[in-house]
N, C-alpha and C positions, 0 to 999 in steps of 0.2 A: 183141591189144590189149584188155585187160580193160575199159577205159572204154567199149568198144563191144560188149560181150558179148551184147547183145540183137539186134544186127544180124546177120542170117544170109543167106548166099548159097548157094542150092542150085539146080542146073540143073533139078531136077525140080519146083521150086515157082516159079510166076510167071515162067517162062522165064529163071530165073537172076537176076532183079532182086533187089536187096537188100530183104529183108523184115524184119518185126519178129518175132523168136522163132519163125521158121519158119511163121508164119501167112500167110495170103494177103492180108496188108495190107502194101503196099510202103512203103518209106521215101518214095518220091515222092508217094504219096497223102497222107501226113502233111504233107510239105512244102507241097504245094498247098493243103491246108486252112489251114495257118498263114499262108501267103502271101495267102490269100483273106480273112484277118482273123478266122478262128475262134480262140477262146481255148482254152486247155488244157481247161478245164471242158467246153466245147461239144464238143470232139473226144472226150473220154472219155464223154460222154453218147451221142454218135452211135456210138461203137465201145466198148461196155462191156468187151470183152475186152482192151482196152489198159490200160496203167498209165501214170502220169505219167512214170516213168523211160523208157518207150518213146519218148515224144515228145521228151524231153531228148536221148536218144541219137540219134534221127533228125536232130535239129538239129546235134549234134556231128559226126555222120557227114558231113553236108552241108558243114560248115565244114572238116573234114579233107580232103574231096575237092577243095575249092576252094583249098586251100593249095598252096604250091610243093612241099611235101614229099610230096604224094600220088603214089603209084605204083600201077599196075594190080595187082589181086589175081589171081594166077594160079589158074586152076581146073584141077585135075588130072582127067584123063579126059574132058575136053570137047573135041570136035572144033573145031579152029581156035583153041584157047587156047594 
């Protein structure tokens, strides 16, 4: 899904939680900051390694997960997946 090409899932990074571009910044951290009232500008100041598109894609990913069309992403080579 090209629209979410900045969202990565790697069992070796943050216990397989969705992260931004393989960094140790999870989608959930960004969502909690937005939900807490931080603006994009404030988030980018707090996390200078992020780009505005990272925040946009984190929100798109959350919207996708909450839709009826969302299906689990199979992880190859992970025990229990």
